[in-house]
Backbone as CSV, one residue per row, in Angstrom:
resi,resn,N_x,N_y,N_z,CA_x,CA_y,CA_z,C_x,C_y,C_z
1,MET,46.855,-45.379,13.889,47.009,-44.075,13.283,46.095,-43.902,12.078
2,ASN,46.019,-44.915,11.259,45.216,-44.876,10.054,43.737,-44.649,10.366
3,VAL,43.248,-45.289,11.424,41.848,-45.162,11.814,41.560,-43.740,12.275
4,LYS,42.477,-43.163,13.061,42.302,-41.797,13.539,42.303,-40.814,12.373
5,LYS,43.171,-41.064,11.412,43.247,-40.188,10.242,41.948,-40.255,9.438
6,HIS,41.421,-41.450,9.225,40.155,-41.617,8.500,38.995,-40.998,9.269
7,LEU,39.009,-41.196,10.585,37.956,-40.629,11.426,37.989,-39.100,11.351
8,GLY,39.185,-38.531,11.340,39.348,-37.074,11.211,38.786,-36.567,9.892
9,TRP,39.068,-37.302,8.805,38.548,-36.917,7.487,37.026,-37.052,7.438
10,ILE,36.512,-38.064,8.071,35.053,-38.268,8.097,34.381,-37.136,8.864
11,ILE,34.944,-36.784,10.008,34.376,-35.685,10.807,34.470,-34.378,10.033
12,ALA,35.611,-34.097,9.426,35.776,-32.861,8.633,34.796,-32.842,7.466
13,GLY,34.629,-33.973,6.807,33.669,-34.070,5.694,32.247,-33.847,6.162
14,ALA,31.907,-34.413,7.334,30.556,-34.234,7.876,30.298,-32.773,8.216
15,VAL,31.291,-32.100,8.785,31.152,-30.677,9.123,30.944,-29.854,7.848
16,VAL,31.717,-30.156,6.811,31.582,-29.437,5.542,30.192,-29.659,4.945
17,VAL,29.711,-30.906,4.965,28.381,-31.213,4.424,27.304,-30.486,5.218
18,ILE,27.401,-30.501,6.551,26.413,-29.809,7.387,26.438,-28.316,7.108
19,LEU,27.626,-27.740,7.006,27.760,-26.315,6.710,27.187,-25.984,5.329
20,LEU,27.448,-26.835,4.370,26.932,-26.638,3.019,25.408,-26.731,3.000
21,LEU,24.862,-27.705,3.696,23.400,-27.839,3.784,22.778,-26.622,4.453
22,TRP,23.418,-26.133,5.518,22.905,-24.941,6.194,22.915,-23.743,5.247
23,CYS,23.998,-23.580,4.492,24.089,-22.471,3.531,22.999,-22.561,2.473
24,VAL,22.797,-23.749,1.934,21.795,-23.931,0.882,20.391,-23.664,1.419
25,THR,20.051,-24.261,2.557,18.705,-24.053,3.102,18.502,-22.613,3.567
26,GLY,19.537,-22.016,4.153,19.446,-20.621,4.573,19.254,-19.692,3.387
27,TYR,20.042,-19.905,2.348,19.923,-19.081,1.137,18.542,-19.239,0.512
28,ASN,18.095,-20.481,0.368,16.777,-20.726,-0.230,15.660,-20.121,0.613
29,GLY,15.808,-20.149,1.927,14.814,-19.524,2.803,14.759,-18.022,2.603
30,LEU,15.926,-17.402,2.458,15.961,-15.956,2.216,15.366,-15.611,0.854
31,VAL,15.647,-16.430,-0.147,15.066,-16.204,-1.483,13.540,-16.293,-1.396
32,LYS,13.041,-17.286,-0.684,11.585,-17.451,-0.532,10.973,-16.223,0.143
33,MET,11.606,-15.741,1.187,11.084,-14.562,1.891,11.152,-13.316,1.010
34,ASP,12.214,-13.179,0.232,12.346,-12.052,-0.691,11.238,-12.092,-1.734
35,GLU,10.935,-13.283,-2.222,9.850,-13.429,-3.201,8.486,-13.140,-2.575
36,GLN,8.322,-13.470,-1.302,7.065,-13.145,-0.624,6.886,-11.633,-0.533
37,VAL,7.962,-10.914,-0.245,7.890,-9.454,-0.206,7.527,-8.930,-1.594
38,SER,8.161,-9.464,-2.627,7.857,-9.035,-3.997,6.408,-9.327,-4.355
39,GLY,5.915,-10.486,-3.949,4.519,-10.840,-4.216,3.559,-9.911,-3.507
40,GLN,3.863,-9.569,-2.278,3.001,-8.644,-1.537,3.056,-7.248,-2.151
41,TRP,4.227,-6.860,-2.654,4.343,-5.562,-3.329,3.468,-5.552,-4.589
42,ALA,3.473,-6.651,-5.317,2.633,-6.751,-6.514,1.159,-6.614,-6.131
43,ASN,0.764,-7.166,-4.994,-0.624,-7.028,-4.536,-0.957,-5.573,-4.221
44,VAL,-0.015,-4.854,-3.620,-0.224,-3.433,-3.337,-0.430,-2.676,-4.644
45,GLU,0.463,-2.910,-5.599,0.348,-2.225,-6.892,-0.958,-2.567,-7.601
46,THR,-1.393,-3.806,-7.492,-2.647,-4.229,-8.122,-3.826,-3.457,-7.545
47,GLN,-3.851,-3.274,-6.244,-4.963,-2.558,-5.618,-4.934,-1.073,-5.970
48,TYR,-3.737,-0.491,-6.026,-3.652,0.909,-6.453,-4.067,1.050,-7.925
49,GLN,-3.729,0.073,-8.747,-4.140,0.112,-10.139,-5.655,-0.013,-10.255
50,ARG,-6.246,-0.855,-9.429,-7.710,-0.992,-9.412,-8.348,0.360,-9.115
51,ARG,-7.786,1.070,-8.129,-8.321,2.394,-7.802,-8.145,3.344,-8.981
52,ALA,-6.964,3.317,-9.591,-6.709,4.196,-10.741,-7.677,3.909,-11.883
53,ASP,-8.040,2.643,-12.061,-8.978,2.270,-13.122,-10.401,2.757,-12.834
54,LEU,-10.763,2.895,-11.576,-12.097,3.370,-11.212,-12.249,4.886,-11.382
55,ILE,-11.153,5.604,-11.252,-11.208,7.067,-11.234,-11.824,7.676,-12.494
56,PRO,-11.437,7.259,-13.711,-12.047,7.894,-14.891,-13.575,7.762,-14.919
57,ASN,-14.090,6.609,-14.541,-15.543,6.430,-14.514,-16.186,7.339,-13.472
58,LEU,-15.557,7.447,-12.317,-16.088,8.304,-11.261,-16.062,9.767,-11.705
59,VAL,-14.954,10.199,-12.295,-14.839,11.584,-12.769,-15.888,11.872,-13.833
60,ASN,-16.068,10.960,-14.776,-17.070,11.178,-15.831,-18.485,11.226,-15.282
61,THR,-18.776,10.421,-14.281,-20.106,10.447,-13.675,-20.341,11.780,-12.977
62,VAL,-19.344,12.239,-12.208,-19.481,13.522,-11.510,-19.542,14.662,-12.513
63,LYS,-18.770,14.572,-13.585,-18.716,15.627,-14.603,-20.104,15.912,-15.184
64,GLY,-20.901,14.870,-15.325,-22.242,15.052,-15.863,-23.140,15.893,-14.979
65,TYR,-22.883,15.929,-13.686,-23.710,16.676,-12.749,-23.062,17.965,-12.273
66,ALA,-21.765,17.974,-12.172,-21.051,19.105,-11.574,-20.138,19.754,-12.607
67,THR,-20.711,20.312,-13.628,-19.919,20.861,-14.733,-19.050,22.039,-14.313
68,HIS,-19.451,22.806,-13.294,-18.629,23.956,-12.900,-17.573,23.597,-11.841
69,GLU,-17.359,22.327,-11.600,-16.341,21.864,-10.649,-15.100,21.361,-11.407
70,GLN,-14.768,22.024,-12.503,-13.672,21.579,-13.354,-12.334,21.515,-12.634
71,THR,-12.071,22.441,-11.728,-10.785,22.450,-11.017,-10.609,21.169,-10.210
72,THR,-11.641,20.786,-9.480,-11.570,19.567,-8.667,-11.415,18.345,-9.556
73,LEU,-12.184,18.296,-10.634,-12.094,17.156,-11.545,-10.705,17.065,-12.160
74,GLN,-10.140,18.213,-12.532,-8.810,18.240,-13.135,-7.748,17.783,-12.135
75,GLN,-7.896,18.175,-10.862,-6.936,17.762,-9.831,-6.936,16.244,-9.661
76,VAL,-8.111,15.640,-9.734,-8.202,14.185,-9.604,-7.505,13.515,-10.790
77,VAL,-7.775,14.009,-11.980,-7.172,13.427,-13.183,-5.650,13.577,-13.149
78,GLU,-5.161,14.750,-12.745,-3.709,14.977,-12.682,-3.049,14.098,-11.623
79,ALA,-3.682,13.994,-10.456,-3.115,13.153,-9.388,-3.061,11.699,-9.837
80,ARG,-4.109,11.241,-10.508,-4.128,9.865,-11.015,-3.007,9.653,-12.025
81,SER,-2.848,10.626,-12.935,-1.824,10.520,-13.969,-0.429,10.425,-13.354
82,LYS,-0.139,11.282,-12.383,1.173,11.260,-11.729,1.387,9.954,-10.966
83,ALA,0.348,9.484,-10.301,0.474,8.258,-9.504,0.701,7.037,-10.390
84,THR,0.051,6.985,-11.548,0.225,5.824,-12.421,1.578,5.844,-13.125
85,GLN,2.181,7.023,-13.237,3.515,7.116,-13.835,4.605,6.723,-12.846
86,MET,4.298,6.806,-11.555,5.264,6.491,-10.500,5.286,4.986,-10.276
87,THR,6.401,4.352,-10.619,6.523,2.914,-10.391,7.788,2.646,-9.581
88,VAL,7.709,1.646,-8.743,8.842,1.229,-7.929,8.965,-0.279,-8.074
89,SER,10.141,-0.727,-8.437,10.393,-2.158,-8.584,10.487,-2.797,-7.213
90,ALA,9.986,-4.013,-7.101,10.073,-4.751,-5.834,11.522,-4.994,-5.439
91,ASP,12.433,-4.999,-6.406,13.848,-5.214,-6.113,14.545,-3.944,-5.627
92,ASP,13.869,-2.798,-5.741,14.485,-1.519,-5.398,13.583,-0.724,-4.459
93,LEU,13.110,-1.360,-3.415,12.196,-0.711,-2.473,12.978,0.033,-1.394
94,THR,13.576,1.143,-1.776,14.292,1.954,-0.794,13.272,2.818,-0.053
95,PRO,13.603,3.253,1.144,12.666,4.121,1.875,12.316,5.388,1.090
96,GLU,13.271,5.943,0.364,13.021,7.167,-0.398,12.026,6.919,-1.541
97,LYS,12.234,5.845,-2.282,11.343,5.547,-3.407,9.953,5.169,-2.915
98,LEU,9.890,4.423,-1.824,8.589,4.057,-1.272,7.862,5.300,-0.763
99,ALA,8.598,6.246,-0.176,7.988,7.493,0.293,7.443,8.303,-0.885
100,GLN,8.177,8.348,-1.997,7.701,9.061,-3.188,6.431,8.399,-3.725
101,TYR,6.443,7.083,-3.775,5.281,6.332,-4.254,4.081,6.592,-3.341
102,GLN,4.335,6.538,-2.049,3.276,6.754,-1.072,2.730,8.183,-1.187
103,LYS,3.599,9.156,-1.427,3.153,10.546,-1.573,2.264,10.699,-2.808
104,ALA,2.662,10.076,-3.915,1.856,10.158,-5.143,0.476,9.538,-4.918
105,GLN,0.445,8.396,-4.238,-0.842,7.753,-3.963,-1.653,8.570,-2.958
106,GLY,-0.976,9.213,-2.020,-1.659,10.082,-1.055,-2.306,11.274,-1.735
107,ASN,-1.645,11.791,-2.782,-2.235,12.897,-3.546,-3.514,12.451,-4.246
108,VAL,-3.538,11.220,-4.723,-4.753,10.682,-5.339,-5.858,10.583,-4.286
109,SER,-5.520,10.078,-3.121,-6.505,9.949,-2.046,-7.083,11.311,-1.662
110,ALA,-6.220,12.316,-1.558,-6.675,13.666,-1.201,-7.590,14.236,-2.283
111,ALA,-7.197,14.057,-3.541,-8.018,14.570,-4.642,-9.370,13.859,-4.687
112,LEU,-9.365,12.561,-4.468,-10.633,11.824,-4.436,-11.514,12.286,-3.280
113,GLY,-10.905,12.559,-2.150,-11.652,13.075,-1.003,-12.341,14.391,-1.332
114,ARG,-11.609,15.281,-2.019,-12.214,16.558,-2.434,-13.347,16.325,-3.425
115,LEU,-13.154,15.373,-4.334,-14.193,15.065,-5.321,-15.456,14.544,-4.633
116,LEU,-15.286,13.680,-3.668,-16.451,13.137,-2.972,-17.132,14.204,-2.114
117,MET,-16.366,15.170,-1.598,-16.985,16.279,-0.861,-17.791,17.159,-1.811
118,VAL,-17.279,17.376,-3.010,-18.018,18.150,-4.012,-19.333,17.451,-4.346
119,ALA,-19.283,16.127,-4.426,-20.480,15.359,-4.770,-21.589,15.550,-3.742
120,GLU,-21.221,15.880,-2.507,-22.227,16.115,-1.467,-23.140,17.291,-1.827
121,ASN,-22.667,18.207,-2.647,-23.454,19.390,-3.026,-24.467,19.110,-4.135
122,TYR,-24.499,17.889,-4.643,-25.370,17.573,-5.777,-26.276,16.388,-5.421
123,PRO,-27.475,16.691,-4.934,-28.379,15.599,-4.511,-28.683,14.597,-5.629
124,GLN,-28.833,15.078,-6.871,-29.119,14.139,-7.960,-27.946,13.186,-8.186
125,LEU,-26.740,13.704,-8.038,-25.549,12.870,-8.200,-25.493,11.827,-7.098
126,LYS,-25.751,12.246,-5.871,-25.706,11.307,-4.745,-26.750,10.208,-4.887
127,ALA,-27.814,10.469,-5.648,-28.865,9.465,-5.851,-28.620,8.618,-7.103
128,ASN,-27.637,9.003,-7.916,-27.351,8.286,-9.164,-26.781,6.908,-8.849
129,GLN,-27.404,5.871,-9.420,-26.999,4.491,-9.127,-25.566,4.208,-9.565
130,ASN,-25.171,4.743,-10.709,-23.809,4.548,-11.197,-22.805,5.160,-10.222
131,PHE,-23.098,6.374,-9.751,-22.211,7.035,-8.792,-22.139,6.237,-7.490
132,LEU,-23.277,5.781,-7.011,-23.296,5.005,-5.769,-22.483,3.719,-5.910
133,GLU,-22.608,3.060,-7.058,-21.855,1.827,-7.301,-20.352,2.116,-7.356
134,LEU,-19.975,3.182,-8.064,-18.551,3.545,-8.147,-17.998,3.938,-6.779
135,GLN,-18.789,4.664,-6.014,-18.367,5.072,-4.677,-18.162,3.838,-3.792
136,SER,-19.059,2.871,-3.916,-18.943,1.630,-3.151,-17.697,0.841,-3.574
137,GLN,-17.453,0.756,-4.871,-16.263,0.056,-5.358,-14.980,0.754,-4.884
138,LEU,-15.013,2.068,-4.899,-13.854,2.840,-4.453,-13.595,2.604,-2.961
139,GLU,-14.647,2.587,-2.187,-14.515,2.323,-0.754,-13.937,0.920,-0.514
140,GLY,-14.442,-0.062,-1.239,-13.915,-1.421,-1.129,-12.459,-1.500,-1.540
141,THR,-12.100,-0.761,-2.579,-10.715,-0.745,-3.049,-9.798,-0.106,-2.013
142,GLU,-10.260,0.961,-1.381,-9.451,1.594,-0.327,-9.194,0.604,0.808
143,ASN,-10.205,-0.191,1.143,-10.019,-1.224,2.178,-9.011,-2.276,1.713
144,ARG,-9.101,-2.665,0.448,-8.148,-3.644,-0.091,-6.731,-3.093,-0.095
145,ILE,-6.596,-1.814,-0.379,-5.272,-1.180,-0.353,-4.696,-1.246,1.054
146,THR,-5.528,-0.953,2.041,-5.077,-1.005,3.431,-4.600,-2.404,3.804
147,VAL,-5.359,-3.409,3.417,-4.986,-4.798,3.718,-3.703,-5.181,2.973
148,ALA,-3.604,-4.803,1.701,-2.415,-5.138,0.909,-1.174,-4.466,1.489
149,ARG,-1.310,-3.226,1.935,-0.169,-2.527,2.543,0.248,-3.201,3.844
150,LYS,-0.722,-3.616,4.656,-0.417,-4.305,5.914,0.286,-5.632,5.629
151,ASP,-0.239,-6.387,4.658,0.388,-7.666,4.306,1.813,-7.454,3.789
152,PHE,2.018,-6.408,3.005,3.361,-6.086,2.520,4.287,-5.769,3.690
153,ASN,3.827,-4.917,4.606,4.652,-4.565,5.762,4.987,-5.797,6.601
154,ASP,4.017,-6.706,6.764,4.271,-7.941,7.522,5.342,-8.794,6.842
155,ALA,5.243,-8.941,5.523,6.230,-9.736,4.778,7.601,-9.066,4.825
156,ALA,7.631,-7.741,4.689,8.899,-7.011,4.743,9.525,-7.129,6.127
157,LYS,8.705,-7.079,7.161,9.230,-7.200,8.525,9.843,-8.588,8.744
158,ALA,9.129,-9.635,8.340,9.648,-11.006,8.502,10.972,-11.158,7.755
159,TYR,11.033,-10.633,6.550,12.264,-10.692,5.746,13.390,-9.914,6.425
160,ASN,13.096,-8.685,6.863,14.117,-7.849,7.495,14.658,-8.483,8.775
161,VAL,13.778,-9.080,9.555,14.226,-9.763,10.770,15.133,-10.930,10.396
162,ALA,14.748,-11.695,9.395,15.530,-12.867,8.988,16.930,-12.477,8.517
163,ILE,17.044,-11.397,7.750,18.370,-11.029,7.232,19.247,-10.362,8.277
164,ARG,18.665,-9.961,9.395,19.456,-9.312,10.448,19.851,-10.268,11.568
165,ARG,19.189,-11.412,11.660,19.494,-12.372,12.735,20.745,-13.174,12.404
166,PHE,21.502,-13.418,13.447,22.673,-14.276,13.306,22.209,-15.724,13.294
167,PRO,22.711,-16.567,12.480,23.830,-16.446,11.550,23.399,-16.131,10.107
168,LYS,22.081,-15.987,9.867,21.652,-15.716,8.484,22.119,-14.357,7.996
169,ASN,22.437,-13.454,8.927,22.939,-12.155,8.487,24.248,-12.300,7.711
170,ILE,24.986,-13.365,7.988,26.224,-13.639,7.228,25.877,-13.978,5.782
171,LEU,24.898,-14.876,5.618,24.453,-15.232,4.261,23.863,-14.024,3.546
172,ALA,23.061,-13.254,4.271,22.430,-12.076,3.665,23.492,-11.106,3.171
173,GLY,24.526,-10.906,3.956,25.614,-10.019,3.545,26.392,-10.565,2.368
174,LEU,26.650,-11.867,2.376,27.401,-12.484,1.285,26.658,-12.426,-0.041
175,PHE,25.339,-12.615,0.010,24.562,-12.714,-1.232,23.746,-11.464,-1.550
176,GLY,23.948,-10.393,-0.815,23.331,-9.111,-1.163,21.847,-8.992,-0.868
177,PHE,21.381,-9.623,0.169,19.986,-9.449,0.573,19.905,-8.176,1.405
178,ASP,19.256,-7.150,0.852,19.177,-5.853,1.521,17.836,-5.672,2.216
179,LYS,17.838,-4.789,3.195,16.639,-4.486,3.970,15.573,-3.868,3.058
180,LYS,14.308,-4.212,3.308,13.181,-3.667,2.554,12.539,-2.537,3.351
181,ALA,12.014,-1.552,2.652,11.340,-0.418,3.289,9.902,-0.799,3.638
182,TYR,9.303,-0.009,4.522,7.919,-0.218,4.937,7.048,0.944,4.481
183,PHE,5.752,0.674,4.341,4.800,1.758,4.222,4.678,2.369,5.605
184,GLU,4.637,3.672,5.672,4.497,4.353,6.953,3.244,5.202,6.922
185,ALA,2.798,5.595,8.088,1.614,6.450,8.181,1.911,7.771,7.490
186,ALA,0.891,8.333,6.895,1.047,9.621,6.222,1.402,10.695,7.247
187,GLU,2.134,11.687,6.796,2.531,12.772,7.677,1.304,13.453,8.249
188,GLY,1.290,13.636,9.556,0.146,14.267,10.219,-0.931,13.282,10.646
189,ALA,-0.758,12.000,10.344,-1.766,10.998,10.682,-1.878,10.787,12.189
190,GLU,-0.824,11.180,12.925,-0.863,10.969,14.374,-1.798,11.956,15.074
191,LYS,-2.190,13.038,14.376,-3.073,14.046,14.953,-4.514,13.716,14.567
192,ALA,-5.381,13.749,15.550,-6.801,13.517,15.284,-7.379,14.730,14.570
193,PRO,-8.252,14.500,13.581,-8.840,15.656,12.895,-9.730,16.455,13.848
194,GLU,-9.731,17.766,13.674,-10.544,18.636,14.508,-11.968,18.653,13.958
195,VAL,-12.926,18.417,14.819,-14.338,18.401,14.412,-15.018,19.607,15.030
196,LYS,-15.668,20.411,14.186,-16.368,21.610,14.676,-17.824,21.524,14.267
197,PHE,-18.679,21.909,15.174,-20.137,21.935,14.883,-20.626,23.366,14.942
């Protein structure tokens, strides 16, 4: 009887230890994935900040050539100002807040697009080395933003899958690991632009 009782306690203890180890490793894995999402979000913000930092130089360069384009220049400055004021914490990435952030950044992209179209009307500006360099940096930054957003979405997807799969969904529920939002295509992006000649 004594041996069976000890064996029962040993088995129960082993089950508790295995369960405890699973909880610890599962929790730590979720924390690691959550931090990866936060890190990728920081990369997205860094690239948008890089773009915001380029805008004043670009506006000042265009201003020297296109003095009567004040409305377009003002729209770029205002869009930049609103976008830099819009911040979203990596811990609070709700779909609504991410959509607001994305809309603010989309307004900057639209304003920059109008500014670059205005620049087409000024041959001296298009030949200006400073303008060409800024335009090239802006193009590179837009590519970096695209990559950073994709990397963020990939990290968010991996995290979201992990917190929804059984049995980690139990740990996620117990410790408050919530689903992360994704960057989505801008409204109307599914339609191809109409080209007229």
